[in-house]
Short mmCIF file of the C-alpha atoms (twelve columns), coordinates in Angstrom:
data_MODEL
# 
_entry.id   MODEL 
# 
loop_
_atom_site.group_PDB 
_atom_site.id 
_atom_site.type_symbol 
_atom_site.label_atom_id 
_atom_site.label_alt_id 
_atom_site.label_comp_id 
_atom_site.label_asym_id 
_atom_site.label_seq_id 
_atom_site.Cartn_x 
_atom_site.Cartn_y 
_atom_site.Cartn_z 
_atom_site.pdbx_PDB_model_num 
ATOM 1   C CA . UNK A 1   81.806  121.556 87.873  1 
ATOM 2   C CA . UNK A 2   84.975  119.838 86.586  1 
ATOM 3   C CA . UNK A 3   87.188  121.868 84.256  1 
ATOM 4   C CA . UNK A 4   89.201  120.478 81.347  1 
ATOM 5   C CA . UNK A 5   92.247  122.417 80.093  1 
ATOM 6   C CA . UNK A 6   92.450  122.562 76.294  1 
ATOM 7   C CA . UNK A 7   96.234  122.125 76.379  1 
ATOM 8   C CA . UNK A 8   95.891  118.964 78.489  1 
ATOM 9   C CA . UNK A 9   93.145  117.023 76.679  1 
ATOM 10  C CA . UNK A 10  93.281  113.928 78.894  1 
ATOM 11  C CA . UNK A 11  93.173  115.925 82.145  1 
ATOM 12  C CA . UNK A 12  89.996  116.650 84.072  1 
ATOM 13  C CA . UNK A 13  90.279  118.994 87.035  1 
ATOM 14  C CA . UNK A 14  87.799  118.463 89.852  1 
ATOM 15  C CA . UNK A 15  87.196  122.098 90.707  1 
ATOM 16  C CA . UNK A 16  84.628  121.674 93.504  1 
ATOM 17  C CA . UNK A 17  84.814  124.266 96.320  1 
ATOM 18  C CA . UNK A 18  85.124  121.566 98.997  1 
ATOM 19  C CA . UNK A 19  87.972  119.908 97.113  1 
ATOM 20  C CA . UNK A 20  89.798  123.230 96.758  1 
ATOM 21  C CA . UNK A 21  89.256  124.018 100.441 1 
ATOM 22  C CA . UNK A 22  90.563  120.663 101.640 1 
ATOM 23  C CA . UNK A 23  93.485  120.722 99.217  1 
ATOM 24  C CA . UNK A 24  94.609  124.064 100.628 1 
ATOM 25  C CA . UNK A 25  94.676  122.561 104.121 1 
ATOM 26  C CA . UNK A 26  96.522  119.537 102.725 1 
ATOM 27  C CA . UNK A 27  99.282  121.730 101.287 1 
ATOM 28  C CA . UNK A 28  99.961  123.468 104.617 1 
ATOM 29  C CA . UNK A 29  103.241 122.233 106.095 1 
ATOM 30  C CA . UNK A 30  101.740 122.675 109.573 1 
ATOM 31  C CA . UNK A 31  99.008  120.088 108.917 1 
ATOM 32  C CA . UNK A 32  99.524  117.097 111.211 1 
ATOM 33  C CA . UNK A 33  99.895  113.520 109.974 1 
ATOM 34  C CA . UNK A 34  96.472  112.645 111.381 1 
ATOM 35  C CA . UNK A 35  94.772  115.588 109.679 1 
ATOM 36  C CA . UNK A 36  96.710  114.956 106.449 1 
ATOM 37  C CA . UNK A 37  95.393  111.380 106.320 1 
ATOM 38  C CA . UNK A 38  91.847  112.565 106.931 1 
ATOM 39  C CA . UNK A 39  92.076  115.178 104.192 1 
ATOM 40  C CA . UNK A 40  93.459  112.736 101.610 1 
ATOM 41  C CA . UNK A 41  90.655  110.347 102.514 1 
ATOM 42  C CA . UNK A 42  87.992  113.045 102.145 1 
ATOM 43  C CA . UNK A 43  89.301  114.475 98.882  1 
ATOM 44  C CA . UNK A 44  89.530  111.011 97.333  1 
ATOM 45  C CA . UNK A 45  85.916  110.307 98.245  1 
ATOM 46  C CA . UNK A 46  84.766  113.602 96.731  1 
ATOM 47  C CA . UNK A 47  86.741  112.942 93.551  1 
ATOM 48  C CA . UNK A 48  85.257  109.460 93.254  1 
ATOM 49  C CA . UNK A 49  81.826  110.980 92.604  1 
ATOM 50  C CA . UNK A 50  83.139  112.444 89.345  1 
ATOM 51  C CA . UNK A 51  85.314  109.433 88.480  1 
ATOM 52  C CA . UNK A 52  82.289  107.118 88.608  1 
ATOM 53  C CA . UNK A 53  79.843  109.430 86.858  1 
ATOM 54  C CA . UNK A 54  79.458  107.219 83.778  1 
ATOM 55  C CA . UNK A 55  79.388  103.774 85.388  1 
ATOM 56  C CA . UNK A 56  76.744  101.704 83.554  1 
ATOM 57  C CA . UNK A 57  73.373  101.266 85.238  1 
ATOM 58  C CA . UNK A 58  70.622  98.686  84.889  1 
ATOM 59  C CA . UNK A 59  66.932  99.108  85.640  1 
ATOM 60  C CA . UNK A 60  65.606  96.939  88.473  1 
ATOM 61  C CA . UNK A 61  62.178  96.582  90.080  1 
ATOM 62  C CA . UNK A 62  61.842  97.737  93.689  1 
ATOM 63  C CA . UNK A 63  58.908  97.606  96.093  1 
ATOM 64  C CA . UNK A 64  58.646  100.861 98.009  1 
ATOM 65  C CA . UNK A 65  56.422  101.063 101.126 1 
ATOM 66  C CA . UNK A 66  53.714  102.517 98.874  1 
ATOM 67  C CA . UNK A 67  53.963  100.849 95.446  1 
ATOM 68  C CA . UNK A 68  56.219  99.000  92.993  1 
ATOM 69  C CA . UNK A 69  58.703  101.200 91.163  1 
ATOM 70  C CA . UNK A 70  61.706  101.027 88.870  1 
ATOM 71  C CA . UNK A 71  65.126  101.949 90.205  1 
ATOM 72  C CA . UNK A 72  68.682  101.704 88.915  1 
ATOM 73  C CA . UNK A 73  71.738  99.851  90.192  1 
ATOM 74  C CA . UNK A 74  75.320  99.898  88.989  1 
ATOM 75  C CA . UNK A 75  75.586  97.100  86.440  1 
ATOM 76  C CA . UNK A 76  78.030  94.319  87.208  1 
ATOM 77  C CA . UNK A 77  79.746  96.019  90.201  1 
ATOM 78  C CA . UNK A 78  83.117  95.352  88.601  1 
ATOM 79  C CA . UNK A 79  84.955  98.403  89.916  1 
ATOM 80  C CA . UNK A 80  88.493  97.841  91.212  1 
ATOM 81  C CA . UNK A 81  90.643  100.337 93.103  1 
ATOM 82  C CA . UNK A 82  94.381  100.000 92.570  1 
ATOM 83  C CA . UNK A 83  96.580  102.165 94.806  1 
ATOM 84  C CA . UNK A 84  100.204 102.609 93.811  1 
ATOM 85  C CA . UNK A 85  102.077 101.723 96.988  1 
ATOM 86  C CA . UNK A 86  102.573 103.272 99.323  1 
ATOM 87  C CA . UNK A 87  101.019 106.739 99.077  1 
ATOM 88  C CA . UNK A 88  98.046  105.527 97.039  1 
ATOM 89  C CA . UNK A 89  96.833  103.591 100.078 1 
ATOM 90  C CA . UNK A 90  95.709  106.874 101.618 1 
ATOM 91  C CA . UNK A 91  93.034  107.266 98.921  1 
ATOM 92  C CA . UNK A 92  91.453  103.823 99.219  1 
ATOM 93  C CA . UNK A 93  89.277  103.965 102.346 1 
ATOM 94  C CA . UNK A 94  87.426  107.129 101.371 1 
ATOM 95  C CA . UNK A 95  86.404  105.633 98.033  1 
ATOM 96  C CA . UNK A 96  85.477  102.305 99.650  1 
ATOM 97  C CA . UNK A 97  83.059  104.081 101.962 1 
ATOM 98  C CA . UNK A 98  81.358  105.407 98.846  1 
ATOM 99  C CA . UNK A 99  81.591  102.119 96.904  1 
ATOM 100 C CA . UNK A 100 81.974  99.298  99.450  1 
ATOM 101 C CA . UNK A 101 81.534  96.591  96.788  1 
ATOM 102 C CA . UNK A 102 84.712  97.639  94.948  1 
ATOM 103 C CA . UNK A 103 87.648  95.228  94.882  1 
ATOM 104 C CA . UNK A 104 91.145  96.436  95.790  1 
ATOM 105 C CA . UNK A 105 94.339  95.486  93.970  1 
ATOM 106 C CA . UNK A 106 97.847  96.769  94.644  1 
ATOM 107 C CA . UNK A 107 100.815 97.870  92.564  1 
ATOM 108 C CA . UNK A 108 104.160 98.313  94.307  1 
ATOM 109 C CA . UNK A 109 106.408 100.917 92.689  1 
ATOM 110 C CA . UNK A 110 109.062 103.246 93.988  1 
ATOM 111 C CA . UNK A 111 110.928 106.033 92.255  1 
ATOM 112 C CA . UNK A 112 114.696 105.743 91.949  1 
ATOM 113 C CA . UNK A 113 115.955 109.058 93.313  1 
ATOM 114 C CA . UNK A 114 118.847 109.118 90.849  1 
ATOM 115 C CA . UNK A 115 117.086 108.241 87.590  1 
ATOM 116 C CA . UNK A 116 113.583 109.359 88.712  1 
ATOM 117 C CA . UNK A 117 112.279 106.230 86.937  1 
ATOM 118 C CA . UNK A 118 109.936 103.661 88.558  1 
ATOM 119 C CA . UNK A 119 111.074 100.321 89.928  1 
ATOM 120 C CA . UNK A 120 108.314 97.760  90.425  1 
ATOM 121 C CA . UNK A 121 108.255 95.162  93.192  1 
ATOM 122 C CA . UNK A 122 104.623 94.003  93.617  1 
ATOM 123 C CA . UNK A 123 101.503 93.482  91.457  1 
ATOM 124 C CA . UNK A 124 98.172  91.928  92.428  1 
ATOM 125 C CA . UNK A 125 94.749  92.557  90.853  1 
ATOM 126 C CA . UNK A 126 91.637  90.405  90.293  1 
ATOM 127 C CA . UNK A 127 92.048  87.783  87.604  1 
ATOM 128 C CA . UNK A 128 89.133  89.008  85.455  1 
ATOM 129 C CA . UNK A 129 90.826  92.306  84.642  1 
ATOM 130 C CA . UNK A 130 89.343  92.580  81.157  1 
ATOM 131 C CA . UNK A 131 85.841  92.733  82.646  1 
ATOM 132 C CA . UNK A 132 86.612  95.433  85.206  1 
ATOM 133 C CA . UNK A 133 86.777  99.202  85.481  1 
ATOM 134 C CA . UNK A 134 89.968  100.305 87.247  1 
ATOM 135 C CA . UNK A 135 90.616  103.431 89.278  1 
ATOM 136 C CA . UNK A 136 94.389  103.781 89.599  1 
ATOM 137 C CA . UNK A 137 95.238  105.851 92.685  1 
ATOM 138 C CA . UNK A 138 98.254  107.963 93.612  1 
ATOM 139 C CA . UNK A 139 98.188  111.361 95.346  1 
ATOM 140 C CA . UNK A 140 100.872 112.810 93.028  1 
ATOM 141 C CA . UNK A 141 101.444 112.794 89.270  1 
ATOM 142 C CA . UNK A 142 104.964 114.237 89.116  1 
ATOM 143 C CA . UNK A 143 107.271 112.955 86.352  1 
ATOM 144 C CA . UNK A 144 104.594 110.472 85.287  1 
ATOM 145 C CA . UNK A 145 107.000 107.537 85.370  1 
ATOM 146 C CA . UNK A 146 105.283 105.527 88.088  1 
ATOM 147 C CA . UNK A 147 101.778 106.195 86.754  1 
ATOM 148 C CA . UNK A 148 102.755 105.178 83.215  1 
ATOM 149 C CA . UNK A 149 104.448 102.020 84.488  1 
ATOM 150 C CA . UNK A 150 101.393 101.133 86.573  1 
ATOM 151 C CA . UNK A 151 99.085  101.501 83.555  1 
ATOM 152 C CA . UNK A 152 101.363 99.246  81.508  1 
ATOM 153 C CA . UNK A 153 101.218 96.622  84.264  1 
ATOM 154 C CA . UNK A 154 97.420  96.779  84.345  1 
ATOM 155 C CA . UNK A 155 97.198  96.507  80.579  1 
ATOM 156 C CA . UNK A 156 99.484  93.473  80.561  1 
ATOM 157 C CA . UNK A 157 97.029  91.875  83.007  1 
ATOM 158 C CA . UNK A 158 94.200  92.531  80.531  1 
ATOM 159 C CA . UNK A 159 92.736  95.800  81.841  1 
ATOM 160 C CA . UNK A 160 90.970  97.836  79.168  1 
ATOM 161 C CA . UNK A 161 89.138  100.530 81.140  1 
ATOM 162 C CA . UNK A 162 91.435  102.562 83.404  1 
ATOM 163 C CA . UNK A 163 91.223  106.002 84.996  1 
ATOM 164 C CA . UNK A 164 93.981  107.628 86.991  1 
ATOM 165 C CA . UNK A 165 93.087  109.668 90.088  1 
ATOM 166 C CA . UNK A 166 95.560  111.993 91.754  1 
ATOM 167 C CA . UNK A 167 95.351  114.983 94.058  1 
ATOM 168 C CA . UNK A 168 98.086  117.140 92.517  1 
ATOM 169 C CA . UNK A 169 99.593  116.910 89.030  1 
ATOM 170 C CA . UNK A 170 102.554 118.588 87.350  1 
ATOM 171 C CA . UNK A 171 102.343 119.671 83.689  1 
ATOM 172 C CA . UNK A 172 105.371 117.523 82.836  1 
ATOM 173 C CA . UNK A 173 103.718 114.410 84.226  1 
ATOM 174 C CA . UNK A 174 100.374 115.074 82.548  1 
ATOM 175 C CA . UNK A 175 102.067 115.535 79.173  1 
ATOM 176 C CA . UNK A 176 104.127 112.360 79.510  1 
ATOM 177 C CA . UNK A 177 101.114 110.366 80.671  1 
ATOM 178 C CA . UNK A 178 98.999  111.634 77.757  1 
ATOM 179 C CA . UNK A 179 101.762 110.818 75.274  1 
ATOM 180 C CA . UNK A 180 102.147 107.244 76.544  1 
ATOM 181 C CA . UNK A 181 98.503  106.547 77.434  1 
ATOM 182 C CA . UNK A 182 96.224  108.898 75.482  1 
ATOM 183 C CA . UNK A 183 93.240  106.646 76.131  1 
ATOM 184 C CA . UNK A 184 93.506  106.857 79.953  1 
ATOM 185 C CA . UNK A 185 91.782  109.892 81.528  1 
ATOM 186 C CA . UNK A 186 93.506  111.695 84.397  1 
ATOM 187 C CA . UNK A 187 91.371  113.232 87.152  1 
ATOM 188 C CA . UNK A 188 93.177  115.645 89.456  1 
ATOM 189 C CA . UNK A 189 92.266  118.131 92.156  1 
ATOM 190 C CA . UNK A 190 94.946  120.580 90.980  1 
ATOM 191 C CA . UNK A 191 97.393  121.191 88.151  1 
ATOM 192 C CA . UNK A 192 100.454 122.774 89.750  1 
ATOM 193 C CA . UNK A 193 103.168 124.929 88.179  1 
ATOM 194 C CA . UNK A 194 106.168 122.670 87.529  1 
ATOM 195 C CA . UNK A 195 108.681 120.131 88.818  1 
ATOM 196 C CA . UNK A 196 111.847 121.154 90.613  1 
ATOM 197 C CA . UNK A 197 115.295 119.704 89.859  1 
ATOM 198 C CA . UNK A 198 114.590 116.752 92.170  1 
ATOM 199 C CA . UNK A 199 111.319 115.855 90.470  1 
ATOM 200 C CA . UNK A 200 109.039 117.246 93.195  1 
ATOM 201 C CA . UNK A 201 105.893 119.180 92.309  1 
ATOM 202 C CA . UNK A 202 105.857 122.936 92.943  1 
ATOM 203 C CA . UNK A 203 104.125 124.311 94.914  1 
ATOM 204 C CA . UNK A 204 102.900 120.778 95.662  1 
ATOM 205 C CA . UNK A 205 102.351 119.381 99.130  1 
ATOM 206 C CA . UNK A 206 105.643 117.677 99.867  1 
ATOM 207 C CA . UNK A 207 106.183 113.909 99.843  1 
ATOM 208 C CA . UNK A 208 102.661 112.500 100.190 1 
ATOM 209 C CA . UNK A 209 103.874 109.115 101.436 1 
ATOM 210 C CA . UNK A 210 106.024 110.632 104.163 1 
ATOM 211 C CA . UNK A 211 103.245 112.961 105.265 1 
ATOM 212 C CA . UNK A 212 100.668 110.166 105.302 1 
ATOM 213 C CA . UNK A 213 102.777 107.744 107.317 1 
ATOM 214 C CA . UNK A 214 104.884 110.105 109.406 1 
ATOM 215 C CA . UNK A 215 108.218 109.123 107.854 1 
ATOM 216 C CA . UNK A 216 111.093 111.108 106.360 1 
# 
């Protein structure tokens, strides 16, 4: 079952044994790029079960091989996945296998290594943002700068229902995110100890983008 920390009221930890198992493999510096991609994909899909728990349903008639019955379908199918480029791309395919009808937008942000603040360079989401539920995706919530900037961009486009999914979060980033966006839930697979002087999460898993795409 997911666990919520009282001192981080907007944070929901997905504490499933399979998630914890796969996250441990993901942290290992010896994990290959191929295996790292597969693990990110799998963890994102597992987390999506919890992230979509309260999607609205509507009753529909269905004819089974034996008799008519009443079933339930997701109402409206207005879910949109928005990865923060580039590392967020690694979380998309796993969720799409679970929810193939979801749309996919993109937000391009990078972190200035001197100021640690986000710089945006690309934004594209469906035009009917006010009618959609958004899952904002990024493997890491470190300083919180990029995530907060991405939420602001979505809100400017009209988005009203946003959730942020990450694999690993730092306390500093969770606090900043909650202060700037208290109405946006954060779902994470782990809350790590702290940030180092360079803004990297400890113990973390390294640079998720570099490990996903085999770059340095």
